[in-house]
C-alpha atoms as one frame of an Amber mdcrd trajectory, in Angstrom:
protein
   3.520  40.124  10.541   2.278  37.649  13.297   3.268  33.989  12.839   0.518
  31.198  12.967   0.411  29.791  16.550   1.763  26.250  18.170  -2.291  25.633
  18.172  -2.813  26.503  14.350   0.216  24.693  12.779  -0.504  21.522  14.803
  -3.883  21.327  13.422  -2.870  22.414  10.214  -0.376  19.024  10.769  -3.468
  16.891  11.184  -4.837  18.009   8.471  -1.974  17.289   6.175  -1.365  13.440
   7.954  -4.735  12.807   6.814  -4.084  12.148   3.385  -0.890   9.965   4.049
  -2.783   7.459   6.491  -4.741   4.232   5.438  -7.675   3.300   7.165  -6.542
  -0.392   8.820  -9.428  -1.900   7.449  -8.556  -0.744   3.917  -4.510  -1.827
   4.579  -5.595  -4.700   6.088  -8.030  -6.196   3.152  -5.402  -5.314   0.451
  -2.849  -7.558   3.111  -5.083 -10.362   2.838  -5.615  -9.925  -0.939  -1.907
  -9.655  -1.536  -1.152 -12.986   0.605  -4.108 -14.944  -1.951  -2.537 -13.653
  -5.114   1.393 -14.569  -3.502  -0.319 -17.804  -3.450  -0.788 -18.183  -6.718
   1.774 -17.043  -7.589   3.794 -19.243  -6.137   5.571 -16.103  -4.289   6.051
 -14.339  -1.186   4.423 -11.060  -0.286   6.462  -8.422   0.206   4.530  -5.006
   0.079   0.511  -4.716  -0.069  -0.409  -1.049   0.051  -3.816   1.048  -0.982
  -3.586   3.354  -3.650  -6.045   5.180  -6.446  -5.790   4.493  -9.781  -8.051
   5.943 -12.540 -10.552   7.319  -9.916 -10.975   4.032  -8.285  -9.601   2.451
  -5.068  -7.184  -0.713  -5.935  -4.925  -2.737  -3.734  -0.990  -2.486  -5.070
   0.728  -6.283  -4.256   4.606  -6.299  -4.629   5.065 -10.232  -4.515   8.636
 -12.194  -4.647   8.788 -14.851  -7.263  11.638 -17.596  -6.810  14.521 -17.526
  -9.391  14.923 -20.684 -11.661  18.454 -22.289 -11.438  19.237 -20.595  -8.223
  18.684 -17.041  -9.143  17.389 -14.507  -7.498  13.601 -13.912  -6.619  11.675
 -11.766  -9.667   9.997  -8.969  -8.166   6.353  -8.508  -9.639   3.819  -5.553
  -8.926   0.018  -6.455  -9.467  -2.766  -3.876  -8.846  -5.718  -5.055  -8.181
  -9.509  -3.485  -7.449  -9.872  -3.315  -4.205 -13.111  -4.862  -2.538
């Protein structure tokens, strides 16, 4: 049995990678939303990513909120509807 040629293999890898790619405009809007959320919470934006929950497009925001009395920062994850 022959194996798939390099061209077919490359095409399959490219199609698989499309599922993992985040369009730049969506990522940028999640980053902007994340900055707003971090400012409201009084923390620092650690991560902003786009995802899907229940069939709805959302932004998953991770904010580091300073701890009290010298304690380490608290990690808070907030899910916000996109757009």
